[in-house]
PDB file of N, CA, C and O in Angstrom:
ATOM      1  N   UNK A   1      31.891 -27.580  -7.582  1.00  0.00           N
ATOM      2  CA  UNK A   1      31.610 -28.223  -8.572  1.00  0.00           C
ATOM      3  C   UNK A   1      31.246 -29.756  -8.543  1.00  0.00           C
ATOM      4  O   UNK A   1      32.182 -30.419  -8.097  1.00  0.00           O
ATOM      5  N   UNK A   2      30.378 -30.342  -8.822  1.00  0.00           N
ATOM      6  CA  UNK A   2      29.982 -31.647  -8.638  1.00  0.00           C
ATOM      7  C   UNK A   2      30.127 -32.552 -10.121  1.00  0.00           C
ATOM      8  O   UNK A   2      29.478 -32.438 -11.160  1.00  0.00           O
ATOM      9  N   UNK A   3      31.099 -33.364  -9.815  1.00  0.00           N
ATOM     10  CA  UNK A   3      31.371 -34.386 -11.173  1.00  0.00           C
ATOM     11  C   UNK A   3      31.116 -36.089 -10.822  1.00  0.00           C
ATOM     12  O   UNK A   3      31.175 -36.628  -9.717  1.00  0.00           O
ATOM     13  N   UNK A   4      30.898 -36.546 -11.793  1.00  0.00           N
ATOM     14  CA  UNK A   4      30.496 -37.982 -11.936  1.00  0.00           C
ATOM     15  C   UNK A   4      31.167 -38.614 -13.161  1.00  0.00           C
ATOM     16  O   UNK A   4      31.190 -38.129 -14.292  1.00  0.00           O
ATOM     17  N   UNK A   5      31.724 -39.804 -12.749  1.00  0.00           N
ATOM     18  CA  UNK A   5      32.566 -40.292 -13.935  1.00  0.00           C
ATOM     19  C   UNK A   5      32.092 -41.621 -13.827  1.00  0.00           C
ATOM     20  O   UNK A   5      31.736 -42.141 -12.770  1.00  0.00           O
ATOM     21  N   UNK A   6      32.093 -42.258 -15.139  1.00  0.00           N
ATOM     22  CA  UNK A   6      31.093 -43.840 -15.155  1.00  0.00           C
ATOM     23  C   UNK A   6      32.032 -44.347 -16.332  1.00  0.00           C
ATOM     24  O   UNK A   6      32.164 -43.672 -17.353  1.00  0.00           O
ATOM     25  N   UNK A   7      32.628 -45.467 -16.166  1.00  0.00           N
ATOM     26  CA  UNK A   7      33.053 -46.246 -16.979  1.00  0.00           C
ATOM     27  C   UNK A   7      32.055 -47.742 -17.200  1.00  0.00           C
ATOM     28  O   UNK A   7      31.507 -48.325 -16.265  1.00  0.00           O
ATOM     29  N   UNK A   8      31.996 -48.102 -18.427  1.00  0.00           N
ATOM     30  CA  UNK A   8      31.306 -49.506 -18.563  1.00  0.00           C
ATOM     31  C   UNK A   8      31.619 -49.941 -19.970  1.00  0.00           C
ATOM     32  O   UNK A   8      32.322 -49.287 -20.740  1.00  0.00           O
ATOM     33  N   UNK A   9      31.079 -51.028 -20.233  1.00  0.00           N
ATOM     34  CA  UNK A   9      31.347 -52.114 -21.242  1.00  0.00           C
ATOM     35  C   UNK A   9      30.728 -51.366 -22.635  1.00  0.00           C
ATOM     36  O   UNK A   9      29.547 -51.049 -22.779  1.00  0.00           O
ATOM     37  N   UNK A  10      31.599 -51.202 -23.429  1.00  0.00           N
ATOM     38  CA  UNK A  10      30.985 -50.651 -25.089  1.00  0.00           C
ATOM     39  C   UNK A  10      29.891 -51.197 -25.530  1.00  0.00           C
ATOM     40  O   UNK A  10      29.039 -50.518 -26.103  1.00  0.00           O
ATOM     41  N   UNK A  11      29.735 -52.708 -25.292  1.00  0.00           N
ATOM     42  CA  UNK A  11      28.550 -53.409 -25.743  1.00  0.00           C
ATOM     43  C   UNK A  11      27.312 -53.342 -24.940  1.00  0.00           C
ATOM     44  O   UNK A  11      26.295 -54.004 -25.148  1.00  0.00           O
ATOM     45  N   UNK A  12      27.515 -52.406 -23.923  1.00  0.00           N
ATOM     46  CA  UNK A  12      26.294 -51.941 -22.941  1.00  0.00           C
ATOM     47  C   UNK A  12      25.465 -50.882 -23.657  1.00  0.00           C
ATOM     48  O   UNK A  12      25.482 -49.732 -23.219  1.00  0.00           O
ATOM     49  N   UNK A  13      24.665 -51.226 -24.840  1.00  0.00           N
ATOM     50  CA  UNK A  13      24.165 -49.807 -25.071  1.00  0.00           C
ATOM     51  C   UNK A  13      22.735 -49.229 -24.629  1.00  0.00           C
ATOM     52  O   UNK A  13      22.149 -48.286 -25.162  1.00  0.00           O
ATOM     53  N   UNK A  14      22.294 -50.008 -23.527  1.00  0.00           N
ATOM     54  CA  UNK A  14      21.250 -49.995 -22.664  1.00  0.00           C
ATOM     55  C   UNK A  14      21.585 -48.751 -21.966  1.00  0.00           C
ATOM     56  O   UNK A  14      20.868 -47.751 -21.976  1.00  0.00           O
ATOM     57  N   UNK A  15      22.831 -48.870 -21.292  1.00  0.00           N
ATOM     58  CA  UNK A  15      23.501 -48.041 -20.413  1.00  0.00           C
ATOM     59  C   UNK A  15      23.866 -46.995 -21.183  1.00  0.00           C
ATOM     60  O   UNK A  15      23.421 -45.953 -20.702  1.00  0.00           O
ATOM     61  N   UNK A  16      24.553 -46.805 -22.280  1.00  0.00           N
ATOM     62  CA  UNK A  16      24.709 -45.570 -23.260  1.00  0.00           C
ATOM     63  C   UNK A  16      23.306 -44.699 -23.301  1.00  0.00           C
ATOM     64  O   UNK A  16      23.151 -43.583 -22.803  1.00  0.00           O
ATOM     65  N   UNK A  17      22.185 -45.585 -24.113  1.00  0.00           N
ATOM     66  CA  UNK A  17      21.180 -44.904 -23.846  1.00  0.00           C
ATOM     67  C   UNK A  17      20.520 -44.094 -22.644  1.00  0.00           C
ATOM     68  O   UNK A  17      20.029 -42.970 -22.748  1.00  0.00           O
ATOM     69  N   UNK A  18      20.593 -44.838 -21.520  1.00  0.00           N
ATOM     70  CA  UNK A  18      19.946 -44.411 -20.462  1.00  0.00           C
ATOM     71  C   UNK A  18      21.163 -43.143 -19.685  1.00  0.00           C
ATOM     72  O   UNK A  18      20.742 -42.156 -19.082  1.00  0.00           O
ATOM     73  N   UNK A  19      22.078 -43.325 -19.796  1.00  0.00           N
ATOM     74  CA  UNK A  19      22.913 -42.245 -19.227  1.00  0.00           C
ATOM     75  C   UNK A  19      23.150 -40.928 -20.135  1.00  0.00           C
ATOM     76  O   UNK A  19      23.623 -39.858 -19.751  1.00  0.00           O
ATOM     77  N   UNK A  20      22.648 -41.312 -21.601  1.00  0.00           N
ATOM     78  CA  UNK A  20      22.642 -40.452 -22.123  1.00  0.00           C
ATOM     79  C   UNK A  20      21.175 -39.211 -21.730  1.00  0.00           C
ATOM     80  O   UNK A  20      21.152 -37.999 -21.515  1.00  0.00           O
ATOM     81  N   UNK A  21      20.357 -40.033 -21.777  1.00  0.00           N
ATOM     82  CA  UNK A  21      18.967 -39.355 -21.204  1.00  0.00           C
ATOM     83  C   UNK A  21      19.204 -38.605 -19.878  1.00  0.00           C
ATOM     84  O   UNK A  21      18.641 -37.559 -19.552  1.00  0.00           O
ATOM     85  N   UNK A  22      20.214 -39.361 -19.084  1.00  0.00           N
ATOM     86  CA  UNK A  22      20.418 -38.418 -17.674  1.00  0.00           C
ATOM     87  C   UNK A  22      21.652 -37.865 -17.913  1.00  0.00           C
ATOM     88  O   UNK A  22      22.445 -37.915 -16.972  1.00  0.00           O
ATOM     89  N   UNK A  23      22.147 -37.161 -19.305  1.00  0.00           N
ATOM     90  CA  UNK A  23      22.658 -35.799 -19.062  1.00  0.00           C
ATOM     91  C   UNK A  23      24.110 -36.180 -18.915  1.00  0.00           C
ATOM     92  O   UNK A  23      24.906 -35.258 -18.744  1.00  0.00           O
ATOM     93  N   UNK A  24      24.609 -37.561 -18.964  1.00  0.00           N
ATOM     94  CA  UNK A  24      26.006 -37.657 -19.165  1.00  0.00           C
ATOM     95  C   UNK A  24      26.573 -37.507 -20.672  1.00  0.00           C
ATOM     96  O   UNK A  24      25.832 -37.283 -21.630  1.00  0.00           O
ATOM     97  N   UNK A  25      27.617 -37.619 -20.744  1.00  0.00           N
ATOM     98  CA  UNK A  25      28.241 -37.464 -22.128  1.00  0.00           C
ATOM     99  C   UNK A  25      29.545 -38.165 -22.036  1.00  0.00           C
ATOM    100  O   UNK A  25      30.324 -38.144 -21.083  1.00  0.00           O
ATOM    101  N   UNK A  26      29.692 -38.915 -23.396  1.00  0.00           N
ATOM    102  CA  UNK A  26      30.776 -39.655 -23.791  1.00  0.00           C
ATOM    103  C   UNK A  26      32.237 -38.788 -23.228  1.00  0.00           C
ATOM    104  O   UNK A  26      32.354 -37.607 -23.556  1.00  0.00           O
ATOM    105  N   UNK A  27      32.999 -39.258 -22.625  1.00  0.00           N
ATOM    106  CA  UNK A  27      34.357 -38.486 -22.713  1.00  0.00           C
ATOM    107  C   UNK A  27      35.452 -38.678 -23.597  1.00  0.00           C
ATOM    108  O   UNK A  27      36.239 -37.868 -24.087  1.00  0.00           O
ATOM    109  N   UNK A  28      35.305 -40.382 -23.742  1.00  0.00           N
ATOM    110  CA  UNK A  28      36.633 -40.820 -24.333  1.00  0.00           C
ATOM    111  C   UNK A  28      36.268 -42.864 -24.567  1.00  0.00           C
ATOM    112  O   UNK A  28      36.043 -43.697 -23.689  1.00  0.00           O
ATOM    113  N   UNK A  29      36.339 -43.016 -25.859  1.00  0.00           N
ATOM    114  CA  UNK A  29      36.429 -44.764 -25.342  1.00  0.00           C
ATOM    115  C   UNK A  29      37.717 -45.333 -25.233  1.00  0.00           C
ATOM    116  O   UNK A  29      38.657 -44.881 -25.888  1.00  0.00           O
ATOM    117  N   UNK A  30      37.853 -46.403 -24.364  1.00  0.00           N
ATOM    118  CA  UNK A  30      39.336 -46.703 -24.052  1.00  0.00           C
ATOM    119  C   UNK A  30      39.057 -48.323 -23.941  1.00  0.00           C
ATOM    120  O   UNK A  30      38.016 -48.914 -24.226  1.00  0.00           O
ATOM    121  N   UNK A  31      40.615 -49.007 -23.315  1.00  0.00           N
ATOM    122  CA  UNK A  31      40.393 -50.415 -23.374  1.00  0.00           C
ATOM    123  C   UNK A  31      40.564 -50.262 -21.717  1.00  0.00           C
ATOM    124  O   UNK A  31      41.053 -49.283 -21.153  1.00  0.00           O
ATOM    125  N   UNK A  32      40.086 -51.364 -21.129  1.00  0.00           N
ATOM    126  CA  UNK A  32      40.576 -51.637 -19.521  1.00  0.00           C
ATOM    127  C   UNK A  32      41.637 -52.716 -19.577  1.00  0.00           C
ATOM    128  O   UNK A  32      42.033 -53.306 -20.582  1.00  0.00           O
ATOM    129  N   UNK A  33      42.040 -52.875 -18.278  1.00  0.00           N
ATOM    130  CA  UNK A  33      43.128 -53.972 -18.037  1.00  0.00           C
ATOM    131  C   UNK A  33      43.103 -55.174 -18.805  1.00  0.00           C
ATOM    132  O   UNK A  33      44.197 -55.522 -19.250  1.00  0.00           O
ATOM    133  N   UNK A  34      42.008 -55.971 -19.096  1.00  0.00           N
ATOM    134  CA  UNK A  34      41.765 -56.972 -19.780  1.00  0.00           C
ATOM    135  C   UNK A  34      41.427 -56.599 -21.469  1.00  0.00           C
ATOM    136  O   UNK A  34      40.739 -57.258 -22.249  1.00  0.00           O
ATOM    137  N   UNK A  35      42.151 -55.338 -21.716  1.00  0.00           N
ATOM    138  CA  UNK A  35      41.904 -55.048 -23.175  1.00  0.00           C
ATOM    139  C   UNK A  35      40.291 -55.051 -23.588  1.00  0.00           C
ATOM    140  O   UNK A  35      39.972 -55.294 -24.751  1.00  0.00           O
ATOM    141  N   UNK A  36      39.489 -54.824 -22.768  1.00  0.00           N
ATOM    142  CA  UNK A  36      37.991 -54.800 -23.216  1.00  0.00           C
ATOM    143  C   UNK A  36      37.599 -53.377 -23.677  1.00  0.00           C
ATOM    144  O   UNK A  36      38.421 -52.684 -23.078  1.00  0.00           O
ATOM    145  N   UNK A  37      37.014 -52.751 -24.215  1.00  0.00           N
ATOM    146  CA  UNK A  37      36.672 -52.000 -24.868  1.00  0.00           C
ATOM    147  C   UNK A  37      35.557 -51.429 -24.064  1.00  0.00           C
ATOM    148  O   UNK A  37      34.526 -52.079 -23.889  1.00  0.00           O
ATOM    149  N   UNK A  38      35.720 -50.277 -23.585  1.00  0.00           N
ATOM    150  CA  UNK A  38      34.608 -49.393 -22.245  1.00  0.00           C
ATOM    151  C   UNK A  38      34.653 -47.904 -22.862  1.00  0.00           C
ATOM    152  O   UNK A  38      35.573 -47.393 -23.500  1.00  0.00           O
ATOM    153  N   UNK A  39      33.569 -47.416 -22.544  1.00  0.00           N
ATOM    154  CA  UNK A  39      33.213 -45.863 -22.448  1.00  0.00           C
ATOM    155  C   UNK A  39      33.716 -45.219 -21.326  1.00  0.00           C
ATOM    156  O   UNK A  39      33.810 -45.958 -20.346  1.00  0.00           O
ATOM    157  N   UNK A  40      34.116 -43.915 -21.145  1.00  0.00           N
ATOM    158  CA  UNK A  40      34.005 -43.333 -20.033  1.00  0.00           C
ATOM    159  C   UNK A  40      33.235 -41.932 -20.607  1.00  0.00           C
ATOM    160  O   UNK A  40      33.447 -41.222 -21.589  1.00  0.00           O
ATOM    161  N   UNK A  41      32.019 -41.875 -19.270  1.00  0.00           N
ATOM    162  CA  UNK A  41      31.029 -40.903 -19.114  1.00  0.00           C
ATOM    163  C   UNK A  41      31.257 -39.702 -18.168  1.00  0.00           C
ATOM    164  O   UNK A  41      31.877 -39.950 -17.134  1.00  0.00           O
ATOM    165  N   UNK A  42      30.859 -38.488 -18.370  1.00  0.00           N
ATOM    166  CA  UNK A  42      30.762 -37.897 -17.339  1.00  0.00           C
ATOM    167  C   UNK A  42      29.855 -37.048 -17.319  1.00  0.00           C
ATOM    168  O   UNK A  42      29.391 -36.660 -18.391  1.00  0.00           O
ATOM    169  N   UNK A  43      29.418 -36.593 -16.211  1.00  0.00           N
ATOM    170  CA  UNK A  43      28.702 -35.476 -15.634  1.00  0.00           C
ATOM    171  C   UNK A  43      28.881 -34.715 -14.752  1.00  0.00           C
ATOM    172  O   UNK A  43      29.398 -35.130 -13.716  1.00  0.00           O
ATOM    173  N   UNK A  44      28.475 -33.237 -14.898  1.00  0.00           N
ATOM    174  CA  UNK A  44      28.775 -32.641 -13.976  1.00  0.00           C
ATOM    175  C   UNK A  44      28.090 -31.411 -13.757  1.00  0.00           C
ATOM    176  O   UNK A  44      27.440 -30.969 -14.704  1.00  0.00           O
ATOM    177  N   UNK A  45      28.120 -30.592 -12.373  1.00  0.00           N
ATOM    178  CA  UNK A  45      27.230 -29.252 -12.344  1.00  0.00           C
ATOM    179  C   UNK A  45      28.068 -28.323 -12.105  1.00  0.00           C
ATOM    180  O   UNK A  45      27.688 -27.155 -12.020  1.00  0.00           O
TER     181      UNK A  45
END
């Protein structure tokens, strides 16, 4: 099984749209070490 995890800033809506089109799903919203909000997305086969 292959898995890919990505995390990026919540404000980056262009990335959300792009990765959704590629089949990635949002796993959770979280805060990084600097308390910035980010998404964790996952893709797998």
